[in-house]
DRENRO-47837 format. One record per residue (C-alpha): x, y, z. Coordinates in nm, 3 decimals, padded with zeros to 5 digits, m for minus. Layout:
<nodes>
NODE, X, Y, Z
...
</nodes>
This chain:
<nodes>
NODE, m03.826, 00.271, 00.015
NODE, m03.965, 00.035, 00.270
NODE, m03.718, m00.157, 00.488
NODE, m03.769, m00.473, 00.729
NODE, m03.972, m00.754, 00.744
NODE, m03.834, m01.088, 00.673
NODE, m03.441, m01.190, 00.527
NODE, m03.647, m01.198, 00.185
NODE, m03.854, m00.879, 00.158
NODE, m03.492, m00.693, 00.299
NODE, m03.367, m00.753, 00.053
NODE, m03.525, m00.719, m00.259
NODE, m03.574, m00.352, m00.143
NODE, m03.213, m00.384, m00.163
NODE, m03.226, m00.438, m00.545
NODE, m03.470, m00.177, m00.615
NODE, m03.316, 00.003, m00.420
NODE, m02.966, m00.025, m00.626
NODE, m03.173, m00.018, m00.992
NODE, m03.321, 00.295, m00.929
NODE, m02.936, 00.407, m00.912
NODE, m02.887, 00.233, m01.239
NODE, m03.187, 00.401, m01.391
NODE, m03.085, 00.757, m01.284
NODE, m02.694, 00.616, m01.427
NODE, m02.863, 00.544, m01.788
NODE, m03.129, 00.859, m01.825
NODE, m02.803, 01.074, m01.829
NODE, m02.624, 01.132, m02.108
NODE, m02.216, 01.096, m02.146
NODE, m01.990, 01.243, m01.927
NODE, m02.257, 01.401, m01.689
NODE, m02.142, 01.403, m01.348
NODE, m02.392, 01.288, m01.093
NODE, m02.319, 00.984, m01.371
NODE, m02.019, 00.970, m01.079
NODE, m02.248, 01.067, m00.808
NODE, m02.543, 00.785, m00.833
NODE, m02.255, 00.529, m00.963
NODE, m02.069, 00.611, m00.537
NODE, m02.426, 00.595, m00.417
NODE, m02.472, 00.267, m00.519
NODE, m02.157, 00.105, m00.468
NODE, m02.182, 00.184, m00.099
NODE, m02.531, 00.033, m00.092
NODE, m02.379, m00.298, m00.277
NODE, m02.121, m00.334, m00.025
NODE, m02.378, m00.267, 00.264
NODE, m02.575, m00.496, 00.106
NODE, m02.298, m00.813, m00.011
NODE, m02.094, m00.781, 00.315
NODE, m02.455, m00.822, 00.500
NODE, m02.537, m01.129, 00.291
NODE, m02.192, m01.291, 00.297
NODE, m02.335, m01.318, 00.688
NODE, m02.571, m01.422, 00.768
NODE, m02.756, m01.500, 00.425
NODE, m02.471, m01.725, 00.261
NODE, m02.436, m01.962, 00.586
NODE, m02.841, m01.994, 00.601
NODE, m02.884, m02.118, 00.220
NODE, m02.587, m02.361, 00.307
NODE, m02.794, m02.481, 00.597
NODE, m03.132, m02.513, 00.439
NODE, m03.115, m02.582, 00.131
NODE, m02.955, m02.932, m00.031
NODE, m02.743, m02.789, m00.285
NODE, m02.656, m02.497, m00.051
NODE, m02.265, m02.466, m00.036
NODE, m02.256, m02.455, m00.471
NODE, m02.514, m02.197, m00.510
NODE, m02.392, m01.979, m00.224
NODE, m02.058, m02.053, m00.324
NODE, m02.152, m01.958, m00.695
NODE, m02.283, m01.602, m00.500
NODE, m02.008, m01.531, m00.332
NODE, m01.828, m01.551, m00.715
NODE, m02.076, m01.314, m00.848
NODE, m02.056, m01.059, m00.612
NODE, m01.638, m01.045, m00.598
NODE, m01.687, m01.018, m00.948
NODE, m01.945, m00.746, m00.916
NODE, m01.632, m00.609, m00.612
NODE, m01.342, m00.572, m00.860
NODE, m01.566, m00.316, m01.095
NODE, m01.655, m00.167, m00.809
NODE, m01.290, m00.108, m00.741
NODE, m01.152, m00.050, m01.097
NODE, m01.469, 00.207, m01.138
NODE, m01.364, 00.374, m00.810
NODE, m01.058, 00.564, m00.962
NODE, m01.299, 00.663, m01.272
NODE, m01.473, 01.029, m01.332
NODE, m01.794, 01.071, m01.514
NODE, m01.632, 01.184, m01.778
NODE, m01.390, 00.900, m01.842
NODE, m01.505, 00.683, m02.118
NODE, m01.383, 00.362, m01.896
NODE, m01.611, 00.493, m01.643
NODE, m01.863, 00.364, m01.887
NODE, m01.759, 00.090, m01.976
NODE, m01.716, m00.021, m01.597
NODE, m02.087, 00.095, m01.505
NODE, m02.247, m00.126, m01.829
NODE, m02.041, m00.417, m01.671
NODE, m02.080, m00.360, m01.348
NODE, m02.497, m00.318, m01.465
NODE, m02.504, m00.650, m01.608
NODE, m02.299, m00.814, m01.346
NODE, m02.576, m00.699, m01.048
NODE, m02.921, m00.755, m01.316
NODE, m02.793, m01.146, m01.382
NODE, m02.744, m01.191, m01.010
NODE, m03.061, m00.984, m00.874
NODE, m03.233, m01.215, m01.110
NODE, m03.108, m01.508, m01.006
NODE, m03.097, m01.505, m00.639
NODE, m03.495, m01.329, m00.699
NODE, m03.601, m01.584, m00.960
NODE, m03.410, m01.936, m00.712
NODE, m03.320, m01.825, m00.467
NODE, m03.501, m01.675, m00.237
NODE, m03.812, m01.849, m00.355
NODE, m03.617, m02.208, m00.250
NODE, m03.535, m02.030, 00.057
NODE, m03.880, m01.921, 00.166
NODE, m03.955, m02.299, 00.124
NODE, m03.701, m02.389, 00.378
NODE, m03.675, m02.177, 00.645
NODE, m03.916, m02.154, 00.891
NODE, m04.055, m01.782, 00.884
NODE, m03.942, m01.713, 01.243
NODE, m03.586, m01.759, 01.079
NODE, m03.652, m01.570, 00.830
NODE, m03.784, m01.325, 01.000
NODE, m03.415, m01.333, 01.228
NODE, m03.198, m01.284, 00.903
NODE, m03.353, m01.007, 00.801
NODE, m03.316, m00.851, 01.116
NODE, m02.917, m01.011, 01.085
NODE, m02.879, m00.893, 00.777
NODE, m03.025, m00.523, 00.874
NODE, m02.819, m00.512, 01.196
NODE, m02.460, m00.535, 00.992
NODE, m02.589, m00.331, 00.674
NODE, m02.541, m00.084, 00.905
NODE, m02.186, m00.189, 01.012
NODE, m02.050, m00.325, 00.662
NODE, m01.868, m00.175, 00.485
NODE, m01.928, 00.158, 00.208
NODE, m01.570, 00.101, m00.056
NODE, m01.547, m00.235, m00.220
NODE, m01.259, m00.449, m00.065
NODE, m01.130, m00.705, m00.282
NODE, m00.885, m00.870, m00.067
NODE, m01.104, m00.921, 00.266
NODE, m01.264, m01.266, 00.395
NODE, m01.612, m01.233, 00.236
NODE, m01.718, m01.584, 00.497
NODE, m01.783, m01.628, 00.873
NODE, m01.600, m01.532, 01.119
NODE, m01.389, m01.327, 00.947
NODE, m01.599, m01.115, 00.828
NODE, m01.800, m01.066, 01.060
NODE, m01.544, m00.953, 01.244
NODE, m01.374, m00.741, 00.983
NODE, m01.652, m00.573, 00.853
NODE, m01.710, m00.295, 01.154
NODE, m01.392, m00.212, 01.149
NODE, m01.361, m00.175, 00.713
NODE, m01.636, m00.016, 00.731
NODE, m01.593, 00.224, 01.047
NODE, m01.278, 00.329, 00.792
NODE, m01.477, 00.352, 00.483
NODE, m01.763, 00.620, 00.653
NODE, m01.499, 00.826, 00.784
NODE, m01.346, 00.877, 00.474
NODE, m01.712, 00.937, 00.339
NODE, m01.784, 01.195, 00.515
NODE, m01.382, 01.324, 00.489
NODE, m01.487, 01.328, 00.097
NODE, m01.835, 01.375, 00.060
NODE, m01.880, 01.035, m00.140
NODE, m02.215, 00.938, m00.168
NODE, m02.333, 01.285, m00.029
NODE, m02.749, 01.359, m00.274
NODE, m02.692, 01.603, m00.505
</nodes>
């Protein structure tokens, strides 16, 4: 899928990519090995996406929307819930019955979060922030995703400035681990 443009367009593209991976998981029979590969790929995308949102989108929501603090806090809580599920999911292979339960929980959590952002938060931010601001945020989000972690770190800070300082280091370690283990590589 094509990335670029303002922050909303960038994040919606991410949402579609994750939904495509979820569809691949759902199309396979329980226990099928590729379900774990797709779950790892979805986790990698979700973590990168969440880190970028927490570093740049939610501070902008706080700044530009009257109830921005409440909205951002709710979205960050959604991320925390999904991250805990992803962390639990890491320890299970596709043939483990717990894998099916956890991937189902993750898909439900993420789909609810996506619907909330796309139906509520994104339209409101488009109205409140200038096109230039949205474009700048899109650039920042794309840069953040390049160095963001690829594995869930539920205990890591999720608000600036600590998240902006720690994410690149964790991202580097995660990418090394992924390269050494082959995690998330295309099948």
